[in-house]
C-alpha positions in Angstrom: 300.0 90.9 -38.4 298.7 93.4 -36.0 295.1 92.4 -36.4 295.8 88.8 -35.9 298.0 89.6 -32.8 295.1 91.4 -31.4 292.7 88.6 -31.8 295.5 86.1 -30.2 295.7 88.5 -27.3 291.9 88.2 -26.7 292.0 84.6 -27.0 294.9 84.3 -24.5 293.3 86.5 -22.1 290.3 83.9 -22.0 292.9 81.0 -21.4 294.6 83.0 -18.6 291.4 83.2 -16.5 290.9 80.8 -13.7 288.9 77.8 -14.6 285.6 79.0 -12.9 285.5 82.3 -14.7 285.5 80.7 -18.1 282.7 78.0 -17.2 280.2 79.7 -19.6 282.6 80.0 -22.5 283.9 76.4 -22.3 280.4 75.1 -23.3 278.8 77.6 -25.5 275.2 77.1 -26.6 274.7 77.8 -30.5 271.9 80.3 -31.0 269.2 79.3 -33.5 269.5 80.5 -37.0 266.9 81.7 -39.8 269.0 79.9 -42.3 269.3 76.1 -43.0 272.5 74.4 -44.1 271.3 74.1 -47.8 270.0 77.7 -47.8 272.7 79.7 -45.9 273.4 82.9 -47.8 276.9 84.6 -47.4 278.5 88.0 -48.0 282.0 87.5 -49.3 282.1 84.0 -47.8 280.9 85.2 -44.2 277.5 83.8 -43.3 275.6 83.8 -39.9 277.4 80.6 -39.2 280.7 82.4 -39.1 282.5 82.9 -35.7 284.5 86.3 -35.3 287.7 84.3 -35.8 286.8 82.5 -38.9 285.3 86.0 -40.1 288.6 87.8 -39.3 290.5 85.6 -41.5 288.0 86.2 -44.4 288.5 90.1 -43.7 292.2 89.9 -43.9 292.3 88.0 -47.0 289.8 90.1 -48.8 291.6 93.5 -47.8 295.1 92.1 -48.3 297.4 94.6 -49.9 295.2 97.5 -49.5 297.5 99.8 -47.4 294.9 102.5 -46.9 292.4 100.3 -45.2 291.2 101.3 -41.8 290.4 98.4 -39.3 288.1 98.5 -36.5 288.2 95.2 -34.3 286.0 95.7 -31.2 286.7 93.7 -28.1 284.0 93.2 -25.6 283.7 91.7 -22.2 281.0 89.3 -21.2 279.7 88.6 -17.7 280.8 89.2 -14.1 284.1 87.5 -15.0 284.5 89.7 -18.0 285.5 87.0 -20.5 286.9 88.7 -23.6 285.5 88.2 -27.2 285.3 90.0 -30.5 281.8 91.7 -30.9 282.4 93.5 -34.1 284.6 93.8 -37.2 284.7 96.7 -39.6 287.4 97.0 -42.6 287.1 100.3 -44.5 289.0 100.9 -47.8 288.3 104.3 -49.0 286.9 105.4 -52.5 288.7 107.6 -54.8 288.5 108.9 -58.4 290.5 105.9 -59.6 289.7 103.5 -56.8 286.6 101.6 -55.8 285.9 101.7 -52.0 284.7 98.7 -49.8 283.5 98.6 -46.4 282.9 95.2 -44.9 281.2 94.9 -41.3 279.9 92.2 -39.1 278.5 91.9 -35.5 279.0 88.8 -33.4 277.0 87.3 -30.3 278.9 86.5 -27.0 281.0 83.5 -26.2 277.7 82.2 -24.3 275.8 82.0 -27.7 278.9 80.7 -29.6 280.2 84.2 -31.0 278.4 83.8 -34.3 277.6 86.3 -36.8 274.0 88.1 -36.9 274.6 91.0 -39.0 276.8 91.3 -42.0 277.0 94.3 -44.5 279.4 95.2 -47.5 279.3 98.4 -49.2 280.8 99.1 -52.6 281.4 102.4 -54.0 282.5 102.1 -57.6 285.0 104.5 -59.2 283.6 106.2 -62.0 285.6 104.3 -64.7 284.9 100.9 -62.8 281.2 101.0 -62.6 279.6 97.7 -63.6 276.6 97.3 -65.8 273.3 97.1 -63.8 272.0 94.0 -65.8 275.3 92.0 -65.2 275.3 93.0 -61.4 271.6 91.9 -61.2 272.6 88.5 -62.8 275.4 88.0 -60.5 273.2 88.7 -57.4 270.5 86.2 -58.7 273.3 83.5 -59.9 274.5 83.6 -56.2 271.2 84.0 -54.1 268.3 82.9 -56.4 265.2 84.6 -57.3 264.3 87.4 -54.8 261.1 87.7 -52.8 260.5 91.2 -54.0 262.1 93.9 -56.1 261.9 97.8 -56.2 263.1 100.9 -54.7 266.6 99.9 -56.3 266.6 96.8 -54.1 266.3 93.0 -54.3 264.9 91.7 -51.1 265.2 87.9 -50.0 263.0 87.3 -47.0 263.4 84.0 -45.1 260.9 82.0 -43.2 261.5 78.3 -41.9 264.8 78.0 -43.8 263.5 79.1 -47.1 263.0 82.1 -49.5 259.5 83.7 -49.0 257.4 83.8 -52.5 254.8 86.4 -52.9 253.9 85.3 -56.4 256.0 87.5 -58.3 258.3 85.8 -61.1 261.8 87.6 -61.3 264.2 86.9 -63.9 266.9 89.1 -65.5 264.7 91.3 -67.7 261.8 91.5 -65.2 264.1 92.2 -62.3 265.8 94.9 -64.3 262.5 96.5 -65.2 261.2 96.3 -61.6 264.3 97.7 -59.7 263.6 101.3 -60.3 259.8 101.3 -59.6 258.3 101.4 -56.2 257.7 98.0 -54.4 254.4 96.5 -55.8 251.9 97.2 -53.1 250.0 93.8 -53.9 253.2 91.9 -53.4 254.5 93.9 -50.4 251.3 93.6 -48.4 251.7 89.7 -48.4 254.9 90.2 -46.4 252.9 91.8 -43.4 251.9 89.5 -40.6 248.3 88.5 -39.7 248.8 89.7 -36.2 250.0 93.2 -37.1 253.8 92.3 -37.6 255.3 94.7 -40.3 257.3 93.7 -43.2 260.8 92.8 -43.0 261.8 95.0 -45.6 260.8 97.9 -43.3 262.6 96.3 -40.5 266.0 96.0 -42.3 265.8 99.6 -43.5 265.5 100.6 -39.8 268.2 98.5 -38.4 270.7 99.5 -41.1 270.8 102.9 -39.2 270.6 101.5 -35.8 273.5 100.5 -33.4 274.6 97.0 -34.4 274.2 95.2 -31.1 271.9 92.6 -29.8 270.2 94.9 -27.3 269.7 97.7 -29.7 268.3 95.4 -32.4 266.2 92.8 -30.2 262.8 94.6 -30.4 262.8 95.0 -34.0 263.9 91.4 -34.4 261.2 90.1 -32.2 258.5 92.0 -34.1 259.7 90.9 -37.7 257.5 88.9 -39.7 260.4 86.7 -40.9 263.3 84.7 -39.5 266.0 86.5 -41.5 266.5 88.8 -44.5 269.2 89.6 -47.3 268.7 93.0 -48.9 270.9 94.1 -52.0 270.7 97.8 -53.2 272.1 98.8 -56.4 272.3 102.6 -56.8 272.6 104.0 -60.4 276.0 105.5 -61.3 277.2 107.9 -64.0 274.4 106.4 -66.3 271.1 104.7 -65.5 272.5 101.3 -66.7 275.5 101.5 -64.4 276.0 100.7 -60.7 277.6 103.3 -58.7 277.1 101.8 -55.2 276.1 98.2 -54.2 275.1 97.6 -50.5 274.7 94.0 -49.2 273.0 93.6 -45.8 272.4 90.1 -44.1 270.4 90.0 -41.0 269.4 86.7 -38.8 266.5 88.0 -36.7 266.0 84.4 -35.3 269.6 84.5 -34.1 269.3 87.8 -32.6 266.4 86.8 -30.4 267.8 83.3 -29.6 271.3 84.7 -28.8 269.9 87.3 -26.5 267.9 84.8 -24.7 271.0 82.6 -24.2 273.1 85.3 -23.1 270.5 86.3 -20.6 270.3 82.8 -19.1 274.1 82.5 -19.1 274.4 85.8 -17.2 271.6 84.9 -14.6 273.3 81.5 -14.1 276.9 83.0 -13.5 275.0 85.5 -11.1 273.4 82.8 -9.1 276.5 80.6 -9.0 278.4 83.6 -7.7 275.9 84.5 -5.2 273.9 81.4 -4.4 270.6 81.5 -2.6 271.1 80.5 1.2 269.9 76.9 1.8 269.2 77.0 5.5 266.9 74.2 7.2 263.7 75.0 8.8 263.9 74.8 12.6 262.1 72.4 14.6 258.9 74.0 15.9 
């Protein structure tokens, strides 16, 4: 398959480099993550523990047989030695009157930080005659991810700190979640997501990052300012009737990984530069 061949060619380009040029790829350092082993959310099987290679296999399996799918596999080069790796994947199956559309996308850190995902999103645009019921969609979301932190503005928000979902005291079950999803976020609950040192709510950070370029550099400042370690946002937009879902968008962000991976990448680049241009070690002459 062409997509698999492209990934293989990227891998082969790493193997063909001299040993000195791949020194920083051979021993990658895994970046820290917001999510613990027992509390690691995923979107279609892709989590922030997924590498570009393992994610690509899931992408290909999920879109197998969809001949209209547009694929975007973005190779990047890291460091002075230009080590190749996959930085982002996007598969786009267009919607049509009788066809539910789907866009699946993920961004990955460099080889220095183990090429792991830090941003994953899935967007489903349901055909008019295929729109699921809202209550059933909410049930499936909560069966998979648990009770959300806060609900409102057509979203279920899951905010993570220290490997756990944050609670703001609200008790969400099927009926209460359905009743809350179309109302504005409860301000008494929302204010509890703000940090004592002025850090803003992660709900707002996710909203801003959904419109930004999905690179570590572009997301770093927002990730540093977020009052949480990670977030999962599920938006359910009404369809042909209020009790139907016309569009569902899932967004998973690992802020802790963004900050950690950026630091690891910076250190690796500095070490590579230092090795390539070592500081002269001359002896002090006798005076």
